[in-house]
C-alpha positions as CSV (number, residue, x, y, z in Angstrom):
1,M,95.6,129.1,16.3
2,R,92.9,131.7,16.9
3,I,89.5,130.0,17.5
4,A,86.1,131.2,18.6
5,Y,83.3,129.1,20.1
6,S,80.4,129.6,22.4
7,P,80.6,129.3,26.3
8,C,77.8,126.7,26.0
9,P,78.5,123.3,27.7
10,N,78.7,121.3,24.5
11,D,81.5,123.5,23.1
12,T,83.5,123.7,26.3
13,F,83.1,120.0,26.8
14,V,84.3,119.2,23.2
15,F,87.2,121.7,23.2
16,H,88.4,121.3,26.8
17,A,91.3,118.9,26.1
18,W,92.5,120.8,23.1
19,A,92.2,124.2,24.7
20,H,94.2,123.0,27.7
21,G,97.1,121.5,25.6
22,L,96.1,117.9,26.4
23,V,95.8,116.7,22.8
24,P,99.3,115.5,21.6
25,G,100.5,117.3,18.5
26,A,97.5,119.7,18.3
27,P,98.1,123.4,17.5
28,E,98.0,125.7,20.6
29,L,94.6,127.5,20.8
30,D,94.0,131.2,21.5
31,V,90.3,131.0,22.5
32,T,87.6,133.7,22.1
33,F,84.2,133.0,23.6
34,A,81.3,134.4,21.7
35,D,77.7,133.5,21.1
36,I,77.0,131.9,17.7
37,D,75.4,135.0,16.2
38,V,78.8,136.8,16.9
39,T,80.9,134.0,15.4
40,N,78.7,133.9,12.3
41,G,79.6,137.6,11.8
42,M,83.2,136.9,12.4
43,A,83.1,134.2,9.7
44,E,81.5,136.6,7.2
45,R,84.2,139.1,7.9
46,G,87.0,136.5,7.6
47,E,88.1,136.9,11.2
48,L,90.0,134.2,13.1
49,D,91.4,130.8,11.9
50,V,88.8,128.4,13.3
51,L,85.1,129.2,14.2
52,K,82.0,127.4,15.5
53,V,79.2,128.8,13.4
54,S,75.6,128.0,12.3
55,Y,75.3,125.7,9.3
56,A,73.0,128.4,8.0
57,V,75.9,130.8,7.4
58,L,78.0,128.3,5.3
59,P,76.7,129.5,1.9
60,W,78.2,132.9,2.6
61,V,81.6,131.8,3.9
62,L,82.7,128.6,2.2
63,D,84.8,130.4,-0.4
64,E,87.2,131.3,2.5
65,Y,86.5,128.6,5.0
66,A,86.3,124.8,4.8
67,L,83.8,122.7,6.8
68,L,85.6,120.4,9.2
69,P,84.1,116.9,9.3
70,C,83.9,116.8,13.1
71,G,83.5,118.9,16.3
72,G,80.1,120.4,15.4
73,A,76.5,119.7,16.5
74,L,74.0,117.6,14.7
75,G,71.7,115.0,16.0
76,H,68.2,113.6,16.6
77,G,65.7,115.3,18.9
78,V,67.9,118.4,19.2
79,G,65.8,120.9,17.2
80,P,64.8,124.4,18.2
81,L,61.4,125.0,19.7
82,V,58.6,127.6,19.0
83,L,57.1,128.7,22.3
84,T,54.0,130.7,23.0
85,R,52.1,131.8,26.1
86,E,49.4,129.5,27.5
87,P,46.0,130.8,26.2
88,A,43.9,132.4,28.9
89,D,40.9,130.5,27.8
90,G,42.6,127.1,28.3
91,S,42.5,126.2,24.6
92,T,45.4,124.4,22.9
93,P,47.5,126.7,20.6
94,R,48.0,125.6,17.0
95,P,50.7,126.4,14.5
96,G,48.1,128.2,12.3
97,D,47.6,130.7,15.2
98,L,51.0,132.2,14.2
99,T,49.6,133.6,10.9
100,G,50.5,137.3,10.8
101,R,52.0,137.2,14.3
102,T,55.2,138.6,15.7
103,V,58.0,136.0,16.4
104,A,61.3,136.5,18.1
105,V,64.3,134.6,16.7
106,P,67.9,134.4,17.7
107,G,69.2,135.5,14.3
108,E,68.3,135.4,10.6
109,R,71.5,133.6,9.7
110,S,71.0,130.8,12.1
111,T,70.2,127.2,11.5
112,A,67.3,127.6,13.9
113,Y,65.9,130.3,11.7
114,L,66.1,128.2,8.5
115,L,64.4,125.3,10.2
116,F,61.7,127.7,11.5
117,R,61.1,129.2,8.0
118,L,60.9,125.7,6.4
119,W,58.4,124.7,9.1
120,A,56.3,127.8,8.7
121,A,56.2,127.4,5.0
122,D,54.6,124.0,5.5
123,V,52.2,124.6,8.4
124,V,51.5,128.4,8.9
125,P,48.9,129.5,6.3
126,G,49.8,132.9,4.9
127,G,53.1,132.9,6.9
128,V,54.1,134.6,10.1
129,G,54.1,138.4,10.5
130,E,57.0,140.4,11.8
131,V,60.2,138.6,12.7
132,V,62.2,140.3,15.5
133,V,65.8,139.4,16.1
134,M,67.0,139.4,19.7
135,P,69.6,137.6,21.9
136,F,68.4,134.1,22.6
137,H,68.4,134.6,26.4
138,E,65.9,137.5,26.0
139,I,63.4,135.5,23.9
140,M,61.5,133.6,26.6
141,P,61.0,136.6,28.9
142,A,59.8,138.6,25.8
143,V,57.2,135.8,25.1
144,R,56.2,135.6,28.7
145,D,55.7,139.3,29.0
146,G,53.7,139.6,25.8
147,R,56.2,141.7,23.9
148,V,56.1,139.1,21.1
149,D,53.5,136.5,20.2
150,A,56.0,133.6,20.0
151,G,59.7,132.8,20.3
152,L,62.1,130.5,18.6
153,V,64.5,129.1,21.2
154,I,67.7,127.1,21.2
155,H,70.3,125.6,23.5
156,E,69.3,124.9,27.1
157,A,65.9,126.6,26.6
158,R,64.7,123.2,25.6
159,F,65.0,122.2,29.3
160,T,64.0,125.5,31.0
161,Y,61.0,127.0,29.1
162,G,58.6,125.5,31.7
163,R,60.0,127.9,34.3
164,Y,58.6,130.8,32.3
165,G,55.1,129.2,32.0
166,L,55.4,128.8,28.3
167,H,53.8,126.4,25.9
168,R,55.7,124.4,23.3
169,L,53.9,125.1,20.1
170,A,56.2,123.0,17.8
171,D,59.5,121.3,17.6
172,M,61.4,122.3,14.5
173,G,63.6,119.2,14.8
174,E,60.5,116.9,14.8
175,H,59.3,118.5,11.7
176,W,62.7,118.3,10.0
177,E,63.2,114.7,10.9
178,S,59.7,113.6,9.9
179,T,59.9,115.2,6.5
180,T,63.5,114.3,5.7
181,G,64.5,111.3,7.8
182,L,67.8,113.1,8.4
183,P,69.6,114.3,11.6
184,I,69.2,118.0,12.4
185,P,72.3,120.1,11.5
186,L,72.9,122.9,14.0
187,G,76.5,124.1,14.6
188,A,79.6,123.6,12.3
189,I,83.3,123.9,12.8
190,I,85.0,125.8,10.0
191,A,88.7,126.7,9.3
192,K,90.4,129.0,6.8
193,R,91.3,127.2,3.6
194,S,94.4,129.4,3.4
195,L,95.9,127.3,6.2
196,G,96.5,124.5,3.7
197,A,95.4,120.9,3.4
198,D,97.9,119.5,5.9
199,T,96.9,122.0,8.6
200,L,93.2,121.5,8.0
201,E,93.7,117.7,8.4
202,L,95.6,118.3,11.6
203,L,92.8,120.6,12.9
204,A,90.2,117.9,12.2
205,E,92.3,115.2,13.9
206,S,92.8,117.5,16.9
207,A,89.1,118.2,17.2
208,R,88.2,114.5,16.9
209,A,90.8,113.6,19.5
210,S,89.5,116.3,21.9
211,V,86.0,114.9,21.6
212,R,87.2,111.4,22.4
213,M,89.2,112.6,25.4
214,A,86.1,114.3,26.7
215,W,84.1,111.1,26.4
216,N,86.8,109.0,28.0
217,D,87.1,111.3,31.1
218,P,83.9,113.5,31.4
219,E,84.8,114.8,34.8
220,A,88.1,116.4,33.6
221,S,86.1,119.0,31.6
222,R,83.6,119.8,34.3
223,P,85.4,122.8,35.9
224,Y,85.8,124.3,32.5
225,V,82.2,123.7,31.6
226,R,81.0,125.1,34.9
227,E,83.2,128.2,34.6
228,H,81.6,129.3,31.4
229,A,78.1,128.0,31.8
230,Q,77.1,131.1,33.8
231,E,73.8,130.4,35.7
232,M,73.2,127.0,34.2
233,D,72.9,124.3,36.9
234,R,74.8,121.0,36.7
235,S,71.8,118.9,35.6
236,V,70.9,121.2,32.7
237,A,74.5,121.4,31.6
238,D,74.7,117.6,31.6
239,Q,71.5,117.3,29.6
240,H,72.9,119.9,27.2
241,I,76.1,117.9,26.6
242,G,74.2,114.6,26.3
243,L,72.0,116.1,23.7
244,Y,74.4,118.0,21.5
245,V,77.6,115.9,21.7
246,N,77.1,112.6,19.9
247,E,78.5,110.4,17.1
248,F,78.1,113.3,14.6
249,T,80.5,115.4,16.7
250,A,83.2,112.8,16.2
251,G,82.5,112.5,12.5
252,L,79.7,113.8,10.2
253,G,79.6,110.6,8.1
254,E,77.2,110.2,5.1
255,A,74.1,111.0,7.1
256,G,75.6,114.2,8.5
257,Y,76.7,115.5,5.1
258,A,73.3,114.5,3.7
259,A,71.6,116.5,6.4
260,V,73.8,119.6,5.7
261,R,73.2,119.4,2.0
262,G,69.5,118.8,2.5
263,L,69.1,121.8,4.8
264,L,71.0,124.2,2.6
265,T,69.4,122.9,-0.6
266,R,65.9,123.3,0.8
267,A,66.7,126.8,2.2
268,A,68.1,127.9,-1.2
269,A,64.9,126.7,-2.9
270,E,63.0,129.0,-0.5
271,G,65.3,131.9,-1.3
272,L,66.7,132.0,2.3
273,V,70.3,131.4,1.4
274,P,72.5,131.4,-1.8
275,P,72.8,128.0,-3.5
276,L,75.9,126.0,-2.6
277,K,78.7,125.9,-5.2
278,P,79.8,122.5,-6.5
279,G,82.3,120.9,-4.0
280,A,81.7,123.5,-1.4
281,L,81.4,121.0,1.4
282,S,84.4,118.9,0.3
283,F,87.3,118.5,2.8
284,P,90.0,119.6,2.8
C-alpha cells in the first residue's frame, strides 16, 4: 500500500508500528516522506493510495478519496500562530497592524491558511495585503530578517519562535475555539475510494491499532521519530507528539467531524474552498 506522510514526529510516532510490520493483519506499507504541501498536491493529482493531507484540501479530493476516521491531527490548543517582529519602540503589536501588510504562509491550501483567513476576516480591518507562500521552515527567518511583515507558522514552530526573537501576534486556534467551541482540524488521513469498502475499513483499523501501539510503548518509536525529525531536539519532538497525537487521532468522533464540517463550511462561505457535496465526509 503506497502511503505518504510527513517526517514530523507526530506522523512517524503514529505510523511507526504499521510501517514496521508490527500491526497484525495490516497491509504492508511503501512509505514516501513529504511535507504536507507536497502531499496535498499528490492528492489533487490522485497519486498514491493513502495520504496525510490538510483538511483544507478535502473539498478538491473527496470525489476520489475517502476521509479515514482516525490517524490524523485535531485537538485543542494546537492552532497555527501569526508571528511578527518585536516593535523597536517597545509597543505591543495588535492584529489591526496587519492591515495591508505582507504575510508569509506555508500554503494556500492548508488548514493553517483557512484558519488565518477566517481570523483575519474577523479582526484585521480592511484585510491583510500580499500573501507570500514559502516553505514553513523559511517563514520565521523571513519575518526576523524583515523580508515579510508577519508569518503564519505551524508544527514545532509553536515551541521555537522565541529563538528567532519573534512576537506571537495571535493564535489561530484560540480564535477558532473561542468562536466555535470545536477542536482545531489540522491534518487528515485519506485513502482512495477505489480500494473498496473492505480495504478502507482495514486501513482505518490498521491506523487505529498503530496509534494504540505507539501509546502502549512510546519508546519503541523513538529511533524512527529521531531519524526523521532532522534537527529537532528530543524535548521539542516530545512536545510535538504530546500536542498533536490525542484522542482525535484514535477516532474523530462527533466533535471531530463537527470541527471538520465547521471549518470547511465557514471557509466555503468566505469563498476559500468549494462547498462540500452531501455525504462527502461519510466513511467508507
